[in-house]
ROSE-247118 format. One record per residue: residue number from 1; residue in one letter; x, y, z of N, C-alpha, C in turn. Coordinates in steps of 0.02 Angstrom, whole numbers. Layout:
% residues N
+-----+----+--------+--------+--------+--------+--------+--------+--------+--------+--------+
!   i ! aa !    n.X !    n.Y !    n.Z !   ca.X !   ca.Y !   ca.Z !    c.X !    c.Y !    c.Z !
+-----+----+--------+--------+--------+--------+--------+--------+--------+--------+--------+
! NUM !  A !      X !      Y !      Z !      X !      Y !      Z !      X !      Y !      Z !
...
+-----+----+--------+--------+--------+--------+--------+--------+--------+--------+--------+
This chain:
% residues 235
+-----+----+--------+--------+--------+--------+--------+--------+--------+--------+--------+
!   i ! aa !    n.X !    n.Y !    n.Z !   ca.X !   ca.Y !   ca.Z !    c.X !    c.Y !    c.Z !
+-----+----+--------+--------+--------+--------+--------+--------+--------+--------+--------+
!   1 !  M !   5235 !   8191 !   5390 !   5232 !   8145 !   5410 !   5263 !   8109 !   5463 !
!   2 !  H !   5291 !   8105 !   5541 !   5324 !   8093 !   5553 !   5324 !   8036 !   5614 !
!   3 !  F !   5385 !   7964 !   5578 !   5359 !   7944 !   5649 !   5429 !   7869 !   5647 !
!   4 !  E !   5441 !   7878 !   5682 !   5515 !   7860 !   5729 !   5510 !   7777 !   5693 !
!   5 !  K !   5461 !   7734 !   5676 !   5477 !   7664 !   5638 !   5407 !   7683 !   5578 !
!   6 !  I !   5431 !   7636 !   5535 !   5357 !   7619 !   5488 !   5368 !   7551 !   5484 !
!   7 !  H !   5290 !   7517 !   5493 !   5289 !   7468 !   5490 !   5271 !   7419 !   5453 !
!   8 !  N !   5313 !   7395 !   5436 !   5271 !   7307 !   5349 !   5216 !   7277 !   5365 !
!   9 !  K !   5230 !   7294 !   5421 !   5172 !   7222 !   5457 !   5121 !   7268 !   5531 !
!  10 !  G !   5060 !   7202 !   5535 !   5036 !   7227 !   5604 !   4986 !   7303 !   5533 !
!  11 !  Q !   4943 !   7326 !   5597 !   4906 !   7389 !   5579 !   4887 !   7447 !   5649 !
!  12 !  A !   4880 !   7472 !   5651 !   4861 !   7526 !   5717 !   4772 !   7523 !   5718 !
!  13 !  R !   4793 !   7527 !   5802 !   4756 !   7537 !   5839 !   4704 !   7616 !   5833 !
!  14 !  L !   4670 !   7613 !   5808 !   4609 !   7708 !   5787 !   4579 !   7742 !   5846 !
!  15 !  F !   4539 !   7663 !   5892 !   4477 !   7667 !   5936 !   4483 !   7628 !   5976 !
!  16 !  K !   4466 !   7635 !   6058 !   4450 !   7601 !   6084 !   4411 !   7562 !   6083 !
!  17 !  S !   4339 !   7550 !   6045 !   4281 !   7543 !   6069 !   4282 !   7483 !   5969 !
!  18 !  D !   4274 !   7405 !   5977 !   4300 !   7362 !   5938 !   4259 !   7370 !   5909 !
!  19 !  L !   4152 !   7399 !   5917 !   4124 !   7406 !   5864 !   4181 !   7479 !   5815 !
!  20 !  L !   4173 !   7551 !   5834 !   4219 !   7592 !   5809 !   4272 !   7573 !   5774 !
!  21 !  E !   4300 !   7502 !   5788 !   4379 !   7492 !   5747 !   4345 !   7461 !   5714 !
!  22 !  S !   4298 !   7403 !   5707 !   4274 !   7334 !   5678 !   4234 !   7429 !   5573 !
!  23 !  L !   4209 !   7497 !   5575 !   4178 !   7516 !   5548 !   4273 !   7567 !   5528 !
!  24 !  T !   4302 !   7551 !   5505 !   4352 !   7559 !   5500 !   4392 !   7534 !   5466 !
!  25 !  K !   4378 !   7474 !   5447 !   4428 !   7422 !   5428 !   4370 !   7420 !   5346 !
!  26 !  T !   4395 !   7370 !   5295 !   4348 !   7353 !   5231 !   4393 !   7332 !   5197 !
!  27 !  R !   4356 !   7279 !   5108 !   4406 !   7242 !   5077 !   4363 !   7296 !   5023 !
!  28 !  P !   4419 !   7283 !   4970 !   4404 !   7312 !   4882 !   4283 !   7273 !   4894 !
!  29 !  W !   4301 !   7216 !   4857 !   4239 !   7176 !   4869 !   4192 !   7210 !   4884 !
!  30 !  V !   4182 !   7247 !   4929 !   4150 !   7282 !   4989 !   4137 !   7323 !   4946 !
!  31 !  I !   4168 !   7401 !   4936 !   4171 !   7454 !   4864 !   4155 !   7444 !   4793 !
!  32 !  Y !   4143 !   7382 !   4780 !   4127 !   7399 !   4730 !   4067 !   7342 !   4716 !
!  33 !  S !   4044 !   7321 !   4765 !   3976 !   7299 !   4754 !   3936 !   7354 !   4780 !
!  34 !  I !   3963 !   7407 !   4835 !   3899 !   7450 !   4832 !   3898 !   7501 !   4794 !
!  35 !  Y !   3952 !   7539 !   4745 !   3984 !   7606 !   4702 !   3976 !   7578 !   4603 !
!  36 !  L !   3985 !   7511 !   4588 !   3986 !   7498 !   4540 !   3905 !   7503 !   4500 !
!  37 !  P !   3858 !   7438 !   4539 !   3794 !   7434 !   4543 !   3760 !   7500 !   4510 !
!  38 !  F !   3787 !   7529 !   4596 !   3736 !   7607 !   4579 !   3756 !   7691 !   4556 !
!  39 !  N !   3811 !   7656 !   4514 !   3857 !   7705 !   4440 !   3831 !   7659 !   4356 !
!  40 !  A !   3821 !   7621 !   4365 !   3772 !   7573 !   4309 !   3704 !   7596 !   4339 !
!  41 !  W !   3691 !   7606 !   4334 !   3599 !   7636 !   4366 !   3585 !   7693 !   4342 !
!  42 !  L !   3620 !   7727 !   4379 !   3641 !   7798 !   4355 !   3661 !   7818 !   4303 !
!  43 !  L !   3710 !   7800 !   4248 !   3700 !   7787 !   4208 !   3649 !   7740 !   4149 !
!  44 !  Y !   3601 !   7712 !   4171 !   3539 !   7652 !   4137 !   3503 !   7751 !   4144 !
!  45 !  Y !   3508 !   7773 !   4192 !   3432 !   7823 !   4185 !   3436 !   7880 !   4183 !
!  46 !  S !   3495 !   7871 !   4158 !   3525 !   7961 !   4109 !   3509 !   7944 !   4034 !
!  47 !  H !   3535 !   7903 !   4031 !   3482 !   7887 !   3956 !   3413 !   7867 !   3946 !
!  48 !  T !   3371 !   7841 !   3975 !   3329 !   7798 !   3972 !   3265 !   7858 !   4002 !
!  49 !  K !   3256 !   7885 !   4059 !   3240 !   7930 !   4097 !   3242 !   7985 !   4085 !
!  50 !  L !   3316 !   8032 !   4062 !   3355 !   8120 !   4085 !   3352 !   8107 !   3984 !
!  51 !  A !   3327 !   8058 !   3938 !   3343 !   8055 !   3886 !   3408 !   8101 !   3869 !
!  52 !  F !   3456 !   8092 !   3903 !   3532 !   8097 !   3876 !   3558 !   8052 !   3815 !
!  53 !  S !   3619 !   8066 !   3776 !   3620 !   8037 !   3734 !   3713 !   7986 !   3764 !
!  54 !  V !   3683 !   7933 !   3726 !   3755 !   7904 !   3718 !   3837 !   7953 !   3732 !
!  55 !  P !   3845 !   7985 !   3693 !   3916 !   7987 !   3642 !   3922 !   8072 !   3714 !
!  56 !  F !   3853 !   8087 !   3756 !   3847 !   8143 !   3769 !   3868 !   8111 !   3854 !
!  57 !  I !   3838 !   8064 !   3877 !   3852 !   8038 !   3938 !   3938 !   8003 !   3921 !
!  58 !  A !   3942 !   7983 !   3894 !   4013 !   7945 !   3877 !   4055 !   8015 !   3887 !
!  59 !  G !   4046 !   8061 !   3856 !   4113 !   8116 !   3857 !   4097 !   8160 !   3931 !
!  60 !  L !   4012 !   8152 !   3969 !   4040 !   8194 !   4016 !   4047 !   8170 !   4097 !
!  61 !  F !   4040 !   8091 !   4079 !   4065 !   8051 !   4125 !   4169 !   8045 !   4112 !
!  62 !  F !   4170 !   8042 !   4055 !   4237 !   8062 !   4043 !   4241 !   8127 !   4102 !
!  63 !  A !   4248 !   8183 !   4068 !   4266 !   8219 !   4110 !   4287 !   8220 !   4194 !
!  64 !  A !   4209 !   8196 !   4222 !   4210 !   8190 !   4252 !   4251 !   8137 !   4288 !
!  65 !  L !   4282 !   8091 !   4251 !   4310 !   8058 !   4297 !   4398 !   8071 !   4268 !
!  66 !  L !   4407 !   8133 !   4256 !   4484 !   8153 !   4234 !   4475 !   8189 !   4299 !
!  67 !  S !   4412 !   8251 !   4316 !   4412 !   8329 !   4336 !   4458 !   8266 !   4409 !
!  68 !  W !   4411 !   8178 !   4442 !   4420 !   8162 !   4516 !   4521 !   8171 !   4522 !
!  69 !  T !   4532 !   8149 !   4462 !   4635 !   8145 !   4481 !   4663 !   8207 !   4472 !
!  70 !  L !   4673 !   8259 !   4453 !   4668 !   8360 !   4506 !   4634 !   8334 !   4573 !
!  71 !  F !   4586 !   8331 !   4613 !   4528 !   8316 !   4670 !   4582 !   8280 !   4693 !
!  72 !  E !   4603 !   8217 !   4672 !   4639 !   8152 !   4705 !   4723 !   8212 !   4710 !
!  73 !  Y !   4736 !   8236 !   4690 !   4818 !   8272 !   4704 !   4814 !   8334 !   4759 !
!  74 !  F !   4745 !   8351 !   4759 !   4735 !   8424 !   4805 !   4721 !   8365 !   4841 !
!  75 !  A !   4680 !   8361 !   4898 !   4638 !   8321 !   4914 !   4702 !   8273 !   4971 !
!  76 !  H !   4787 !   8242 !   4920 !   4837 !   8216 !   4972 !   4851 !   8251 !   4980 !
!  77 !  R !   4871 !   8297 !   4952 !   4944 !   8350 !   4961 !   4906 !   8422 !   5028 !
!  78 !  Y !   4847 !   8433 !   5013 !   4814 !   8477 !   5083 !   4780 !   8466 !   5127 !
!  79 !  L !   4746 !   8409 !   5111 !   4704 !   8395 !   5144 !   4763 !   8317 !   5203 !
!  80 !  F !   4744 !   8262 !   5171 !   4782 !   8221 !   5217 !   4851 !   8208 !   5231 !
!  81 !  H !   4890 !   8280 !   5195 !   4958 !   8308 !   5235 !   4950 !   8379 !   5283 !
!  82 !  Y !   4900 !   8397 !   5294 !   4867 !   8430 !   5310 !   4917 !   8455 !   5398 !
!  83 !  E !   4963 !   8522 !   5399 !   4995 !   8540 !   5450 !   4973 !   8550 !   5523 !
!  84 !  A !   4913 !   8496 !   5558 !   4859 !   8522 !   5581 !   4893 !   8532 !   5663 !
!  85 !  K !   4882 !   8581 !   5698 !   4912 !   8618 !   5750 !   4892 !   8581 !   5830 !
!  86 !  S !   4803 !   8597 !   5795 !   4761 !   8591 !   5862 !   4793 !   8490 !   5891 !
!  87 !  K !   4777 !   8472 !   5948 !   4785 !   8396 !   5973 !   4716 !   8352 !   5923 !
!  88 !  I !   4671 !   8380 !   5898 !   4592 !   8342 !   5879 !   4620 !   8367 !   5817 !
!  89 !  G !   4649 !   8407 !   5772 !   4640 !   8439 !   5696 !   4703 !   8348 !   5685 !
!  90 !  Q !   4748 !   8361 !   5728 !   4815 !   8306 !   5741 !   4786 !   8224 !   5715 !
!  91 !  R !   4736 !   8239 !   5778 !   4689 !   8122 !   5782 !   4654 !   8143 !   5707 !
!  92 !  L !   4647 !   8170 !   5701 !   4614 !   8186 !   5640 !   4662 !   8160 !   5582 !
!  93 !  V !   4666 !   8191 !   5567 !   4739 !   8191 !   5523 !   4781 !   8105 !   5514 !
!  94 !  Y !   4786 !   8067 !   5578 !   4816 !   8030 !   5618 !   4764 !   7986 !   5567 !
!  95 !  I !   4694 !   7987 !   5584 !   4640 !   7924 !   5570 !   4627 !   7934 !   5507 !
!  96 !  F !   4625 !   7984 !   5467 !   4616 !   7985 !   5408 !   4674 !   7964 !   5363 !
!  97 !  H !   4743 !   7991 !   5380 !   4802 !   7959 !   5330 !   4844 !   7956 !   5349 !
!  98 !  G !   4871 !   7952 !   5446 !   4897 !   7962 !   5472 !   4920 !   7886 !   5483 !
!  99 !  N !   4891 !   7852 !   5524 !   4891 !   7779 !   5522 !   4901 !   7749 !   5435 !
! 100 !  H !   4918 !   7773 !   5377 !   4945 !   7743 !   5328 !   4985 !   7741 !   5315 !
! 101 !  H !   5030 !   7790 !   5329 !   5091 !   7799 !   5333 !   5152 !   7787 !   5375 !
! 102 !  E !   5095 !   7747 !   5438 !   5140 !   7727 !   5470 !   5133 !   7653 !   5479 !
! 103 !  Y !   5079 !   7623 !   5403 !   5067 !   7549 !   5406 !   5066 !   7552 !   5357 !
! 104 !  P !   5090 !   7566 !   5285 !   5098 !   7553 !   5254 !   5051 !   7486 !   5216 !
! 105 !  R !   5066 !   7430 !   5263 !   5016 !   7375 !   5204 !   4975 !   7332 !   5244 !
! 106 !  D !   4928 !   7384 !   5267 !   4919 !   7397 !   5311 !   4849 !   7388 !   5247 !
! 107 !  R !   4811 !   7296 !   5213 !   4760 !   7328 !   5185 !   4693 !   7287 !   5210 !
! 108 !  M !   4674 !   7320 !   5231 !   4583 !   7330 !   5260 !   4611 !   7388 !   5280 !
! 109 !  R !   4638 !   7457 !   5274 !   4639 !   7494 !   5262 !   4662 !   7543 !   5200 !
! 110 !  L !   4673 !   7505 !   5160 !   4679 !   7551 !   5084 !   4624 !   7586 !   5059 !
! 111 !  F !   4564 !   7545 !   5077 !   4506 !   7585 !   5019 !   4429 !   7619 !   5097 !
! 112 !  M !   4447 !   7654 !   5065 !   4397 !   7707 !   5126 !   4308 !   7657 !   5180 !
! 113 !  P !   4343 !   7651 !   5219 !   4256 !   7611 !   5245 !   4215 !   7632 !   5229 !
! 114 !  P !   4167 !   7586 !   5236 !   4071 !   7573 !   5194 !   4027 !   7635 !   5216 !
! 115 !  V !   4042 !   7646 !   5303 !   3997 !   7709 !   5327 !   4027 !   7772 !   5285 !
! 116 !  P !   4066 !   7797 !   5342 !   4117 !   7826 !   5297 !   4122 !   7854 !   5227 !
! 117 !  S !   4126 !   7838 !   5187 !   4148 !   7835 !   5122 !   4029 !   7865 !   5082 !
! 118 !  I !   4005 !   7812 !   5101 !   3963 !   7804 !   5127 !   3901 !   7890 !   5093 !
! 119 !  I !   3943 !   7909 !   5180 !   3933 !   8000 !   5210 !   3961 !   8024 !   5148 !
! 120 !  L !   4009 !   8040 !   5128 !   4066 !   8070 !   5077 !   4029 !   8090 !   5037 !
! 121 !  A !   3999 !   8014 !   4990 !   4015 !   8022 !   4929 !   3948 !   8058 !   4906 !
! 122 !  A !   3864 !   8062 !   4971 !   3836 !   8061 !   4972 !   3829 !   8160 !   4960 !
! 123 !  V !   3859 !   8181 !   5013 !   3900 !   8249 !   5019 !   3928 !   8288 !   4956 !
! 124 !  V !   3971 !   8223 !   4893 !   3959 !   8258 !   4845 !   3929 !   8242 !   4813 !
! 125 !  F !   3899 !   8199 !   4810 !   3829 !   8212 !   4738 !   3776 !   8247 !   4755 !
! 126 !  G !   3781 !   8291 !   4823 !   3744 !   8349 !   4835 !   3782 !   8412 !   4794 !
! 127 !  L !   3852 !   8405 !   4829 !   3883 !   8466 !   4796 !   3877 !   8465 !   4726 !
! 128 !  I !   3888 !   8409 !   4673 !   3904 !   8420 !   4631 !   3816 !   8462 !   4581 !
! 129 !  Y !   3735 !   8393 !   4608 !   3681 !   8415 !   4602 !   3680 !   8489 !   4594 !
! 130 !  A !   3698 !   8551 !   4663 !   3714 !   8612 !   4675 !   3724 !   8639 !   4624 !
! 131 !  V !   3808 !   8631 !   4599 !   3844 !   8669 !   4591 !   3766 !   8640 !   4481 !
! 132 !  S !   3771 !   8592 !   4479 !   3733 !   8559 !   4416 !   3656 !   8611 !   4402 !
! 133 !  F !   3651 !   8617 !   4471 !   3566 !   8654 !   4479 !   3561 !   8715 !   4456 !
! 134 !  I !   3640 !   8755 !   4485 !   3667 !   8847 !   4474 !   3658 !   8867 !   4425 !
! 135 !  S !   3690 !   8812 !   4408 !   3742 !   8844 !   4333 !   3691 !   8814 !   4263 !
! 136 !  T !   3650 !   8771 !   4284 !   3591 !   8760 !   4220 !   3515 !   8741 !   4229 !
! 137 !  G !   3500 !   8771 !   4288 !   3434 !   8739 !   4302 !   3410 !   8675 !   4319 !
! 138 !  T !   3458 !   8629 !   4292 !   3415 !   8544 !   4337 !   3499 !   8499 !   4365 !
! 139 !  G !   3453 !   8475 !   4417 !   3501 !   8452 !   4450 !   3514 !   8374 !   4384 !
! 140 !  S !   3509 !   8362 !   4350 !   3496 !   8286 !   4287 !   3587 !   8273 !   4290 !
! 141 !  Y !   3655 !   8327 !   4262 !   3724 !   8307 !   4239 !   3747 !   8292 !   4310 !
! 142 !  A !   3699 !   8294 !   4370 !   3735 !   8240 !   4421 !   3723 !   8192 !   4411 !
! 143 !  C !   3691 !   8152 !   4356 !   3700 !   8087 !   4375 !   3718 !   8061 !   4327 !
! 144 !  I !   3764 !   8108 !   4274 !   3815 !   8070 !   4261 !   3889 !   8102 !   4279 !
! 145 !  F !   3884 !   8147 !   4288 !   3954 !   8183 !   4334 !   3979 !   8130 !   4396 !
! 146 !  F !   3938 !   8127 !   4449 !   3940 !   8078 !   4494 !   3968 !   8018 !   4490 !
! 147 !  P !   3950 !   7952 !   4431 !   3966 !   7924 !   4440 !   4029 !   7929 !   4387 !
! 148 !  G !   4049 !   7956 !   4336 !   4112 !   7951 !   4317 !   4138 !   8009 !   4356 !
! 149 !  F !   4156 !   8022 !   4417 !   4185 !   8070 !   4468 !   4190 !   7988 !   4524 !
! 150 !  I !   4162 !   7984 !   4550 !   4157 !   7917 !   4581 !   4194 !   7854 !   4551 !
! 151 !  T !   4183 !   7844 !   4476 !   4231 !   7765 !   4432 !   4292 !   7805 !   4465 !
! 152 !  G !   4318 !   7886 !   4445 !   4411 !   7899 !   4481 !   4452 !   7893 !   4514 !
! 153 !  Y !   4361 !   7904 !   4571 !   4403 !   7880 !   4658 !   4428 !   7788 !   4645 !
! 154 !  L !   4362 !   7767 !   4618 !   4371 !   7667 !   4642 !   4442 !   7642 !   4564 !
! 155 !  A !   4478 !   7677 !   4517 !   4511 !   7685 !   4462 !   4598 !   7698 !   4544 !
! 156 !  Y !   4558 !   7755 !   4569 !   4629 !   7775 !   4657 !   4641 !   7732 !   4714 !
! 157 !  V !   4554 !   7692 !   4733 !   4620 !   7646 !   4779 !   4617 !   7610 !   4761 !
! 158 !  S !   4572 !   7586 !   4667 !   4617 !   7516 !   4679 !   4704 !   7493 !   4660 !
! 159 !  M !   4723 !   7572 !   4628 !   4794 !   7583 !   4602 !   4841 !   7553 !   4691 !
! 160 !  H !   4808 !   7613 !   4726 !   4814 !   7610 !   4789 !   4864 !   7534 !   4808 !
! 161 !  Y !   4774 !   7505 !   4825 !   4787 !   7434 !   4840 !   4865 !   7414 !   4808 !
! 162 !  A !   4842 !   7401 !   4739 !   4884 !   7370 !   4693 !   4979 !   7404 !   4721 !
! 163 !  I !   4965 !   7451 !   4737 !   5046 !   7483 !   4734 !   5068 !   7446 !   4803 !
! 164 !  H !   4992 !   7440 !   4829 !   5033 !   7423 !   4931 !   5054 !   7366 !   4905 !
! 165 !  A !   5031 !   7307 !   4882 !   5001 !   7232 !   4886 !   5053 !   7193 !   4834 !
! 166 !  Y !   5052 !   7231 !   4770 !   5078 !   7175 !   4720 !   5143 !   7220 !   4695 !
! 167 !  A !   5172 !   7170 !   4689 !   5249 !   7196 !   4615 !   5207 !   7236 !   4570 !
! 168 !  P !   5244 !   7296 !   4513 !   5244 !   7345 !   4484 !   5259 !   7311 !   4417 !
! 169 !  P !   5183 !   7315 !   4375 !   5179 !   7280 !   4286 !   5215 !   7318 !   4272 !
! 170 !  K !   5283 !   7322 !   4223 !   5312 !   7352 !   4179 !   5302 !   7448 !   4202 !
! 171 !  P !   5227 !   7422 !   4121 !   5206 !   7483 !   4081 !   5190 !   7559 !   4158 !
! 172 !  L !   5170 !   7513 !   4231 !   5176 !   7545 !   4282 !   5245 !   7568 !   4321 !
! 173 !  K !   5270 !   7552 !   4298 !   5312 !   7522 !   4339 !   5364 !   7619 !   4388 !
! 174 !  A !   5334 !   7672 !   4330 !   5369 !   7747 !   4385 !   5291 !   7756 !   4415 !
! 175 !  I !   5201 !   7729 !   4419 !   5186 !   7752 !   4467 !   5203 !   7738 !   4525 !
! 176 !  W !   5216 !   7681 !   4542 !   5263 !   7625 !   4606 !   5274 !   7659 !   4631 !
! 177 !  R !   5366 !   7675 !   4592 !   5423 !   7701 !   4629 !   5372 !   7763 !   4635 !
! 178 !  N !   5341 !   7809 !   4621 !   5316 !   7876 !   4675 !   5273 !   7843 !   4751 !
! 179 !  H !   5238 !   7837 !   4721 !   5206 !   7848 !   4787 !   5260 !   7803 !   4832 !
! 180 !  H !   5321 !   7724 !   4813 !   5333 !   7703 !   4854 !   5411 !   7768 !   4914 !
! 181 !  L !   5426 !   7791 !   4868 !   5453 !   7863 !   4869 !   5396 !   7914 !   4910 !
! 182 !  H !   5350 !   7927 !   4908 !   5312 !   8009 !   4938 !   5293 !   7942 !   5030 !
! 183 !  H !   5307 !   7892 !   5012 !   5299 !   7829 !   5092 !   5377 !   7810 !   5116 !
! 184 !  Y !   5429 !   7833 !   5083 !   5472 !   7790 !   5114 !   5513 !   7875 !   5127 !
! 185 !  K !   5520 !   7912 !   5078 !   5582 !   7935 !   5077 !   5554 !   8034 !   5096 !
! 186 !  Y !   5508 !   8012 !   5031 !   5474 !   8124 !   4994 !   5432 !   8125 !   5016 !
! 187 !  P !   5398 !   8126 !   5071 !   5325 !   8124 !   5091 !   5310 !   8194 !   5079 !
! 188 !  E !   5337 !   8249 !   5054 !   5326 !   8311 !   5013 !   5269 !   8301 !   4971 !
! 189 !  K !   5339 !   8227 !   4907 !   5306 !   8238 !   4831 !   5308 !   8172 !   4831 !
! 190 !  G !   5254 !   8184 !   4758 !   5245 !   8092 !   4732 !   5138 !   8100 !   4783 !
! 191 !  F !   5117 !   8150 !   4765 !   5053 !   8150 !   4800 !   4981 !   8114 !   4747 !
! 192 !  G !   4988 !   8102 !   4688 !   4975 !   8075 !   4655 !   5006 !   8005 !   4640 !
! 193 !  V !   4920 !   7954 !   4659 !   4926 !   7866 !   4655 !   4908 !   7886 !   4597 !
! 194 !  S !   4841 !   7879 !   4563 !   4821 !   7848 !   4491 !   4852 !   7897 !   4433 !
! 195 !  S !   4889 !   7917 !   4470 !   4944 !   7956 !   4405 !   4992 !   8011 !   4408 !
! 196 !  T !   5042 !   8017 !   4366 !   5115 !   8037 !   4362 !   5103 !   8116 !   4383 !
! 197 !  F !   5041 !   8117 !   4319 !   5022 !   8180 !   4298 !   5041 !   8248 !   4368 !
! 198 !  W !   4996 !   8288 !   4366 !   4974 !   8310 !   4390 !   5042 !   8327 !   4438 !
! 199 !  D !   5085 !   8264 !   4500 !   5123 !   8287 !   4511 !   5207 !   8344 !   4466 !
! 200 !  I !   5182 !   8323 !   4388 !   5226 !   8322 !   4329 !   5213 !   8409 !   4320 !
! 201 !  I !   5152 !   8412 !   4324 !   5135 !   8472 !   4294 !   5144 !   8503 !   4393 !
! 202 !  F !   5143 !   8505 !   4457 !   5158 !   8552 !   4499 !   5220 !   8552 !   4517 !
! 203 !  R !   5250 !   8516 !   4466 !   5355 !   8490 !   4520 !   5340 !   8452 !   4582 !
! 204 !  T !   5303 !   8407 !   4561 !   5291 !   8374 !   4662 !   5343 !   8296 !   4636 !
! 205 !  V !   5363 !   8282 !   4580 !   5426 !   8209 !   4563 !   5437 !   8210 !   4619 !
! 206 !  P !   5449 !   8133 !   4645 !   5534 !   8129 !   4690 !   5576 !   8128 !   4642 !
! 207 !  R !   5641 !   8137 !   4700 !   5681 !   8152 !   4607 !   5700 !   8097 !   4600 !
! 208 !  N !   5750 !   8062 !   4533 !   5739 !   8011 !   4490 !   5843 !   8025 !   4500 !
! 209 !  D !   5837 !   7972 !   4546 !   5938 !   7991 !   4561 !   5923 !   7910 !   4547 !
! 210 !  D !   5977 !   7872 !   4492 !   6006 !   7799 !   4518 !   6045 !   7783 !   4538 !
! 211 !  E !   6073 !   7829 !   4565 !   6099 !   7773 !   4628 !   6084 !   7775 !   4671 !
! 212 !  E !   6037 !   7822 !   4696 !   5976 !   7788 !   4748 !   5928 !   7734 !   4741 !
! 213 !  N !   5922 !   7758 !   4671 !   5860 !   7693 !   4691 !   5916 !   7630 !   4671 !
! 214 !  K !   5962 !   7617 !   4655 !   5979 !   7568 !   4666 !   6011 !   7522 !   4716 !
! 215 !  S !   6033 !   7592 !   4771 !   6038 !   7573 !   4849 !   5967 !   7557 !   4878 !
! 216 !  N !   5906 !   7587 !   4850 !   5866 !   7592 !   4882 !   5824 !   7516 !   4833 !
! 217 !  E !   5828 !   7472 !   4820 !   5828 !   7391 !   4790 !   5874 !   7379 !   4857 !
! 218 !  S !   5921 !   7386 !   4861 !   5973 !   7352 !   4851 !   5921 !   7325 !   4997 !
! 219 !  S !   5948 !   7405 !   4998 !   5933 !   7398 !   5045 !   5864 !   7423 !   5055 !
! 220 !  G !   5837 !   7439 !   5014 !   5745 !   7438 !   5064 !   5753 !   7492 !   5053 !
! 221 !  Y !   5699 !   7547 !   5084 !   5669 !   7621 !   5073 !   5649 !   7635 !   5133 !
! 222 !  K !   5661 !   7692 !   5167 !   5717 !   7737 !   5224 !   5672 !   7774 !   5230 !
! 223 !  P !   5626 !   7802 !   5301 !   5603 !   7850 !   5306 !   5659 !   7880 !   5289 !
! 224 !  G !   5625 !   7965 !   5260 !   5659 !   8013 !   5284 !   5656 !   8079 !   5301 !
! 225 !  R !   5634 !   8139 !   5273 !   5626 !   8176 !   5318 !   5544 !   8182 !   5295 !
! 226 !  F !   5506 !   8194 !   5341 !   5433 !   8213 !   5350 !   5410 !   8273 !   5387 !
! 227 !  S !   5334 !   8257 !   5403 !   5327 !   8329 !   5402 !   5325 !   8348 !   5470 !
! 228 !  N !   5279 !   8397 !   5525 !   5267 !   8386 !   5585 !   5232 !   8368 !   5627 !
! 229 !  T !   5182 !   8322 !   5588 !   5107 !   8309 !   5613 !   5136 !   8224 !   5646 !
! 230 !  T !   5134 !   8206 !   5701 !   5123 !   8143 !   5706 !   5095 !   8060 !   5722 !
! 231 !  N !   5092 !   8057 !   5744 !   5062 !   7999 !   5783 !   5041 !   7981 !   5865 !
! 232 !  T !   5065 !   8029 !   5851 !   5068 !   8035 !   5930 !   4987 !   8042 !   5986 !
! 233 !  L !   4922 !   8028 !   5945 !   4847 !   8040 !   5959 !   4818 !   7969 !   5950 !
! 234 !  R !   4841 !   7956 !   5979 !   4778 !   7909 !   5988 !   4732 !   7873 !   6023 !
! 235 !  S !   4678 !   7839 !   6021 !   4659 !   7802 !   6094 !   4684 !   7785 !   6133 !
+-----+----+--------+--------+--------+--------+--------+--------+--------+--------+--------+
C-alpha cells in the first residue's frame, strides 16, 4: 500500500455521509460488551444444555483460538493487502485496511465497528455451524468453536490496539517491532499481529538489522517500498 505520507495524527474520511462515517468508528469496550457475554453464554449453554464436558470444551475452545492465528495471518496477507485492479476493489481495500496504513494511530478504527463486525460474526458462525453439521451430523460444536475463534479475534484486536497506542512491554517487543516495521518499512512482511509464529513459518519476518534498528529508533520509521494499492479512491 503506497502513500506519499503516513499520518501519525488525524484520521481518514471514508464516507461523505456523517451517519456512514460514524458507523466506521468504535471503542474497544463496545466490542468487548458485545462478544464477551455472548461467548460466555455459548460456553455455558454447551456445558449445561448440550452436555459437553468441561475438558472437551476447553480443548476445542483452545484449538479454535489457535486456528484464529492462522486465519489472521492469511486474512491480513491476502485479503487486507489484496492488489485490487478495479477502482471498486481498491476502494474496498482502502476502507477495510488501507486507511489504517495511512493513519496507523487512529484509535477509533483499530477495532472493527459493531455493525460490520456483527454481520461478519454471523457469517462466521453460520460457516462453522455448517462445517460442524456436515462433518459430525450436528452443529452443536459451533457453540464451542465460535467462542474460541472470536476470543482469538479479541486477543488480536486488543494486541493491535496496544501496539498502536502504547509502548511495548519487554516480553512483547518483538511483536511491536514486527508490526511497526510492517507499517513503516516492510508492508510485504510482518502479517502476524497477535503472534510472530506464522511469519516465522512462512518466512515473512521483517529483516532484523541492528544498525537499521538503531537508525529507526533515533530518527523514526519512514515509509519504504509499498504495494501498488493506493488511497486515491475516497468518497
